[in-house]
N, C-alpha and C positions, 0 to 999 in steps of 0.2 A: 455586505461584503465589500472590503476595500480591495483595490488593485495595487500591486506593488510598483515600485519605481524601477524602470529598466535602466541598467547601467550601460553606457556606450561601449561598443566592442573594444575600443582601444583601452578602456579602463579594465577590461576583463583579461586582456592578454597577459600571460605570465611575464613575457619579455616583449614590450611594445615593438611592433614592426617585424617580429620573427614568427615563422610558422613552426608548428611542432614537427619534430623529426620522427613521427609515428603515424600510422593510419588507424582507421576505425577498428579494424580487426585486432591490431595490437592493443589498442585501448581496451577493447572488450575482453581480450584474453587476460590482461594484467588485472583489471578491476574485477573480473570474474573470480579471482582468487580470494576476494573478500567475501566471507561467509555472512549471509544475512538470514533472518527469519522470513517467513512467508505469511502474508495476510490476504484475506479476501475482503475488499471494501464493498459494502452493500448499501442499497437504498431502496425505498419504496415510495412511489409517487403516483397518486391517482390510480391505484390498483395495479400498477406496473412495478415489478421488482427487477432489479438488475444488479450487477456487481462486476468487479474486476480483480484479477490476481495482482498483487503488488508486493514486491520484496523491498521496495524503496519506501519504507515506513519507519518513523522514528519518534521517540519522545523528544519534545522540543523545550518545554518549560514546566517547572513545578508550580510556580506561582505567577500568573494563573496557569492551571493545568492545560497544556497545549501539546498536540501531536501534529505531525506532518506526514504527507505521503506525496508521491510524485507520479501522476499518470502521464502517459504520452499525450501530446496535443492532438493526436489522431484518435484517441480513445473514443469509441462509440458509446460507452457506458458513462463516462464522466459527465457529459452535459446534463444527464438526469440528476446526478449528485449535486451539481452546481444549482440546478433549478430548485431542487428540494431544499437546499441549504442545510442539510444534515446528512449524516452517514454513520455507519458502524464499521469498524475495522475488526475483523474476526481473525484471531491469531491461530493459525492452523497447527494441529498436532501431527506428529511424524507419520501417522497412518492415513493422512489426508492428501497425499500427492495427486490422486485422481481428481479430487475436488479442485485443487489448485489448477490442474490442467484444464478442467471443464470451464472454469471461470476465466482462464487466459484466452479462450477462443472467442472470436467475434461472432455475434449473432446467435440464433437459436435460443431455446429455453434453458438457461443455465441452472434454473432451480428444479428441473425435472428430477424427481426421485430424491431430492435433498430435503432433509428434515430441518425446520427452522421455526423460530418464534419471534414475536415482537415484544419490546419492553418500552423504555422511555421515549426514544426518538421515533419509533415505528419502523426503523430500518431492520431488515432481516438479521437475526442472530443465528448463526449456523450451529447445529448440534455437533457435539464431539470435539469442539475446539479447546485449546488450552485456556483461552480467555477472549474477552471482547472489550472494545472501547467504543462508546457511543459519543458522537460529537455534533456540535453545530459548526458549520463552515464559517470561518471568520475572515480569511484572507486567501488570495490566490496570486501567485507571481509567475509570469511567463519566464522560463529559464531554458534556453536552448530549445531542444525538441520535446521538452516536458513542461509541466506546470508544477510548481511547488504549492501545495494546498495545505493550509493551516486550519486545524479544527480545535475548538475549545471543548474539552472533555466534560460531559454532563452526567455520565454514568459509566461504570466499568465493573467487571467481575472476572475473577480467575475461576476456571471451571474444574480443572483436574490437574493431577500431578504428572500427566503424560509429558513426554519430551516433545519439543517443538519440531515442526518441519523446517528444514534448512535448505537454502539455495546456494550451491557452490559449483563453480566452473561449468555453469550452464545446465545443471541438473539438480533435482531434488535429492536431498540426503537426510539421513537420520543420525542422531547421536547414538552410536552403537554401545558405548560403554557408560552412557549417562554423564551427568555433570560431574566435573572434578572439583574437589575441595582445594582451595588455594590457601 
C-alpha cells in the first residue's frame, strides 16, 4: 500500500488567507442534500469479521478498475481492513436500513443474525444486497478527518434488481417510484 502526498493547508484553501463564512452545521446541512447510495464495507482477518457503513463510496477508474471509500480517521473497524489489505463493499438494497444502522454503530457483534458468505477475497458478502465489489487495498490518503481509501477491484457481482438504499438529509431513503427513464 502506498501513502498519498499531503497537500499543505495553504494550497487547499479556496481563497488563501480567508476563512469560510459557514460553520460545520451549515456545511453538513448543504452537503446532506446530495443523495448517495449506502454500502457496508466488510473484512475478515484471523477469524474476526467487522465492517462499517459508508455512503462515501465511489467508482474511481475503469482501467484499471478502482473504487474508493472514505472512513473516518476515528473508525474502529478500518484498521482491520488496512491490516487485511482487502475488503468488500456491499451495496445495500432499500430494505436494508436496519443493517446500515447496525454497521454504523461502534463495537458489538455487527454480524449477529446477518447472513453472509465468502468468495474471492474472503471478505464477508452480505445476503440481500443489490451487489458487491471485492477489492485489494492499494492506496490510502489522509484527507481532513477522513481517509480516502483506494481499492483495486478483483471481483464483483450484481445480485438483484431491487432498488438501492439511499442516504439523504441525514436519513435513509428509498426510491419510491423506481428509476426514471431519461
